[in-house]
N, C-alpha and C positions, 0 to 999 in steps of 0.2 A: 740466387745467382752465384756469388763466389764465397758464400759462408763456409767456413771450414767444416762445420758439422755436416753440411750437405755433401761437401767434397770428400771428406774422409769416409762417409758412409758407403761409398762404392768401392773402397780400396780393399776390403776383405776378400773380394773375388778376383783381384788383379794378380795374375801370376806371370811375372816377367819371363820372356823367352831369351835364352842366351844367344848372343850374336857372335858368330865366328867369321872374320873377314874373308871374302872370297879370295882364292888364290894363295891362302896361307900355306907355308911350308909343311907338308905332312910329316917330315922327318924331325920336326921340332915340336916341343910340347905346346900345344895350342889351347890348353885349358885357359879360360879367361883370367884366372888368378895368376897363372904363370906369366901370361902376357902383361898383366898389370904390374906385377913385380919387376919384370925386366924393363918396363918403361920408367921405373924409378931411377933417377940419376945416380943414386948411391948404391944401386944393386947391379952387380956384375953379371949374375946369372940366376936362374930360378927354374924349378920344376914342381910339378904336382903329382903326387902318387894317389891313385884311386884304389883303395882296398876293396876286397870283395864285399865287405860289410862296413857300414858307417860312412861318414863324410870324407871328402878328400883331405889330404895333408900336404902342406906346401913346404918347400925347402928353398932357401935363398943364400946366395953368396954375395957379400958386400965387397965394394972396391977397397975399403979400409976399415979399421976398427972403430972409427968415429961415426959410423953411419947409424941408422935407426935400429931400435931393438925389434925383436920379433913381435912383441906386443904392439909397438907403434905401427908396424907394417900391417898387422891384423886390423887395427883401427882404420887405416887408410883403405884396406880392401872392403871393409864393411860399408864405408861411405861411397865406394865407387862401383861395386858390383851388385848384380841381382842377388837376393838372399841365398838362392840355391847354389850359387857359384862360389860363395865364400867358404874357404877351407876351415877345418877345425882349429888348426894351429899353423904358425909359420916358424920353422926351425932354421936357425942360422948355422951355416957350415963354412969351413975354410975353402972347400972345393966340392963340386959334385962328382961322385964316382961315375965313370963312363964305361960303356961297352967298347969292344975293339972297333966297332963300326962308328962310334962317336956319340950316339944318344946317351942320355943319363941312364945309369944302371939302377933301376928302382930296387932290385933285389939286394943291393949293397947299401941302400940308404939306412941310416940309423933309426932307432925308435921302433915302437910296436906298430903293428899293422893298423891299429885303430887307437885314437887318442884315449887317454884315461878319462874316467868319469870325473867331472868337476866336483870339488869338495869344498867345505867351508860353509859359514853361515849364509853368505849371499847365494851360493848354489842351492842350499837347502830351501831358502826362502823362495827362489825362483821356481823350483820343482813343486813346492807346496802350493804356490799361487797358480801355476798351470793346472794342477789337479783340481784345486778348489773352483776355479772359474770354468773349466772345461768339463768337469764331472767325470773324468777318467784319468788313470795314471798315464804318465808320459815318460819317454826316455830322453836323454840329453840332446838327441838330434831330431826329435819330432818337431815338425813345423806347426806353429800355433794355429795358422789358418787352415792347414790341412786337417787338423783335429776338430774343426768346427768353430774356431775363433772368428770374430768379425771386428769391425772397427770400434764399436762400442765396448766390446770386451777388451780390446787392446788398450783403450783409455782406462778401463777399470783395472786392468793388470798393472799399468804404469802407476796409477794412483795408489794401489795396494802396496806395491814394492817401494814407492817413494816414501810412504808413511812408515813402513816397517824398517827400512834401511837408512833413511835419512840421506838419500842420494837423488840428484836430479834425474828425472826420467819422464818421458812423454809417450803418448800413444804412437806418435810418429817413430819414436825409437823402436817400438815393438814391431812396426811394419818392416823395419830394416833388419833388426836382430831377432829373427822369428823363432829361433830354437832356444831351449834352456841353456845350451852351451854358449851360443853367441850372446845371449842376454847377460849371462853371468860374466863373460869376458868384458862386455861393455861396462857393467857395473863395477867390476874390479878396476878397470881403467879410470873410471870417474872417482872411485874411492881414493885411488893413489893421488889424483890431481887435487882432490879436496884436502887430503892430509897435508900435501906439500904447501898448498895455499894457506892453510891454517897455521902451519909452522912458521911461514914467512910473516904472517900478520902478527904473530906473538912477538917476533923479534923486532918489529917496527910498529908498535901500537900507535893509533891515531886518535885525535880528539873526536868526541861525538857532540861537541857543543853546536847547537843550532845557530847558524849565522843569519843575519838579516838578508831578506830576499831569497831565502831557500825555496827551491822548487821540488815538490814531491813528485816522483815519477813511479808509477806502478808499471809492472810488466817489464822491468829494466833488464831482465835476463833474456827476454824474447828478442826477435829480430828487429821489430820496430823500436821497442823501448831502448835497446842497446844503442841504436843510432841517435835517438833523442838525447840520451845521457851524454853521448860523445859530443853532440852539437852544443848542448847547454854548458858542458865543462869547457869546451873550446871558447865559448863566449865569456867565460869567467863567472858564470852563475853558480852559486852553491847548490848542490844537488843532494837530495835525500831520496835514496832509491829503496823502494819496497821490494823485498825478495824473501822467498822461503828460506828457512835456516839451511837447508841442504844446498842451496844455490847461491848463498850470499857471497861466497868466496869468488864467484865468477865476475863480480862487478866492483869489488872493493878496490878503488884506485884513488890517486891523488885528486882532491876536489870533490870526491863522491863519498858521502856517508851512507851507511846501509842500516835500515831498520827492518827487522825480521817480521814477516807476516804474509798473509795471502788473502784472497778474496773471500774465503769462508771464515776468516777471523775478523768478525765485525768490530770487536773491541779494539783490536790492533789497528784496523783501518781508521777508526775514529781518532785514535791517539796520533797516528801518522799525519792525518789531515790537520789536526790541531797544531802541529809543530811547524807547518809550512806556511809560506806567504803566497804560494801559487801551487796549482795542482795540474799535472799532466797524467791523465788516466789512459794508459795504453795496455792494460791487462784485460784478459778475457778468458773464460773457461772454454768457449766455443761450443760446448755441448750441454752445459748445465746452466740453462738460462735463468732459472730461479735464483741461483747463486749470483749471477751477474747483476740481476736486478736488485737483489738485497744489498749487494756491495755498493752499487751506485746510490741507492737510497741512503745508506749509512754515510757515505762520503759527502753527499750533498747536505745532509743534515748537520754534519760536523763542520762544513765549509762556512767560514765567517769573514774571510778577507781575501783580497787579491783575485786574479783571474783563474778560470778553470777551463782546461782544454781536454776534450774527450775525443780520442781517436776512434771514430766510428767506421762505417763501411757503406759502400754504394749498394750493398744488399738491401739497405733500408728503402731504396726506391722500388723494390720488387721488380716487376716486369713492365716497364713503361710501354705505352702504346705508340710512342714516337721514337725515332732513331737517335735523336739528340736530346740529352737530359740537362735541363737548366738547374742551377743550384736552388735548393728549397722546393723543387717540384714535389707535388704530393705523391705518396706511395701508390702503386698500381698493383692490384692482385694479379697473380699470386705472390705473396711475400713469404719467404722462408721463415721458419721459427728463429733462425739466427738473425735475419733482417728485422723481424718483429721485435726481438729483444733489444736490438740497437735503437729502433724507434722509441721504445719505451724508456730506455736509459736517456736518450736525448731529451725527451719530454720532461723527465724529472729534473734534469740539469737546467734546461732553458726556462722553466717556470720559476726556479729559485733564483736565477741570476739577478743581481742588482737589488736584492732584498736583504735586510738585516746585516748590512755591512759587506755583503758579498760583492765581488767585482763582476766583470763581464764574462760571458761564456761563449765557447766556440765548439761546435760539433764538426770535426773534420772527417769527412767521408772519403775513405781511400779505396781504390781498387786493389788488385794484386800488387804486392810489394816485392820488389827485387832488390837484392844487395848481397854483398859478400859476407854472409853470416850463416852459420850452420842451420839455424832454424828456418831461415828463408830458403836455403838450398833444399831442405827437406820438403818445404811446401812446393817448390818447383818440381821435385821428383814425384811427390805423392799427393799433392793437393789438387787445386781446381783444374789445372791443366796437366795433371800427372799422366793421364792416359795418352795424350798427345806426346808428352815428353818421352815416355817409355817407348812408344812406337818409333819415334825418331832415333832414340839412342840405340835401339835394336835393329834398325834398318828394315822394319816391317812396312808394308803398304799403308798409306794414310789416305783416308777418304775425307774430303772437306766439302762443306755446303757451297753450292754454286752461288755467286752473287746474284741477287734477284729472287732467290728462293723465298717463297712466302711473302713476296712484295718488299723484301728488305735488300737494299743495294750493297750492304757490307756486313760481313761476319768477322768478328775478331774480338780482341780483348783490350781493355784499358789497363794501364800499369803505371807505377810510380817508383822511382828510385828511392830507396830508404833514406838516403842522405837528403834528398829534396823534400821528402815528407817531414823529416826532422826539422829542416829549416822553416817549413810552413807552420809546424807546431810552435816553434820558438817565436815566430812572428806573431802568432795569436796571443802569446803572453803579453806582448807589448801593445798590440792593436787587436783586441778581441773583435770577432766578426758579429757578435751578438746574434748568432743564429747558426745556420748550416753553411759550410763551404766544402766544395769538392776538391780533391787533391789528386787529380789524374795528371801524371807527367807526360803521358803519350798514349797512343792507340796503335795497335799492330794487327793487321789482318791475320787470320789463321794461316793462310798460304805463306805469308812472309815469315811468320813465327816458325812454322814447320820447316821452311827453307833454312832459317837461321840455325835451328836446333840440329838438323841433319848435317849441315856444313860444319858446325862447331864440333860435332861428334865424329865427323869423317865417315858417315854412313851414307847409304844410297837408297833411301826410301822412294818408292814410286808414289807420286801424288795423283789423285783422281778427284774430279768434282762430281757431286751428286745433287739431285733435286730434292733430296730429303735432308733434314737437319738432325744429326745425332744430338741427344739430350745434352751432353757435356760441351757441345760446340754451339748451342743455341744462345749465342750472345752477340748482340748487334748494336750496342749503345755507345755513343760518344758522350762523354761527360764534360760539360763546360766547367772550367776552373778559373773564372775571371777574378774572384775575390783574392785568391792566393797566387795569382800568376807570377808575381815578382819572385818570391822565394822558390817557386816550383821550376823556374827557368833552369834548364840543364846547364851544369858546369862541365868543364873538361873531364872526360872519363865517365860521364853519366849517360851517355847515349845507349840505346837498346843493345846493340851488338857488344859493346864493351862490358856492360854489366852482366849479360848472359855468359860471355866468355869467362869472366871472373868467377861466376857461380859454378860453371861447369868445371873449370880448372880446380876449384876447391874440392871437388868430389873425386879427383883423379890422384892416385898415389904419386907422391913426390912434388905436388904443386900447392899443397896447403899447409 
């Protein structure tokens, strides 16, 4: 169903198509990067030069000197544009040189016709990793996927660079920053943020004394974990967040202590669980199921007091033969490897609950999670519904299964707001469900979701219905969520349209 391993697997062949709005002024620079820069409230004007060889180069003029840097604008472009539309650089100018007729005079723009080759240890590591994983030399502007890369290799590339450079990086990052140049720039940006955060933490050191009632949260730098940490901190609960060393600076805040480690560090996991009075396990490798299982086994073995909440997935149900799925329904084949790993982890936890001083256990099965967080935005763009999202963003025709196809009255997707999921998880710490609970906040048909996405993007996709069901749209289940109905009840600003608008706005220059 919506396991990330299955969803990412198809992404290596997705090549987004650039969308140019109909009726655009041909006398103006209509390159998507130029349009995106001009949409930024602090940018007065922008243009993009397309050299004969190499990637495009962007130039921007700010309204005043207090605006964003060129590197900050590059980061916004990487998050909002298709990879092939992202320029190599953004150069800030006091004004754009213009021809007598008015358009920008590209011949008078400063700088070389092609950007210089990235240098330094991060650039060298990226180039070496490209070559090692792809088996052939690459240039700074070669596309990882055009050279034969795929989703699994993207994960391997991210893991290799993360270990070598000590910087946060995921396979989803590689899907967006596909070239050595773009990936090096992204790593440079994260290195600068990491350095600044470490400098700030040295000037204001905090105690690492474990406080009574401390809740250990794994996956705290991910989309779900970040909302869980925020909810627990707002309730005044002491939080111990597990994070890799390269990501620890992202979550160090008042009321939250950080312990370094990850799912493959079993000794570190055992130590972290031993220090806590409750556990929320929200981390997952998504693709390395043996690591996920070993981590859960270690955590359960070290667990000796308090409640334990595991953020699982509706993928554990497999493909039910009914259209409405009750909580704790048995799995129905086929079950994806991701869903099978969730089932196995749940079984380890629920068998141990209540023994040897352990408290109650809850397996909270969530569908797609939406919320204003970069990791969740990446899932919206490239994950389970990424194909639909990209088609809506680019204004391409969209084919949807007709209701009644295959005997099923409805086709669509279950979803939950990350804040509501976090409240449900916190509720389970006080009142464990002693079993499985669903955490679906709502359900939306494919037609309504496609309409929302095109309207929020301002595109005009043509919708059509078909009697066949595309594989990535073959979802027709409603999930009952009675056990956690109270915390899942939507609050102001948590309706579907609002959260989608927030997520899409966060991918647009000038709004995040």
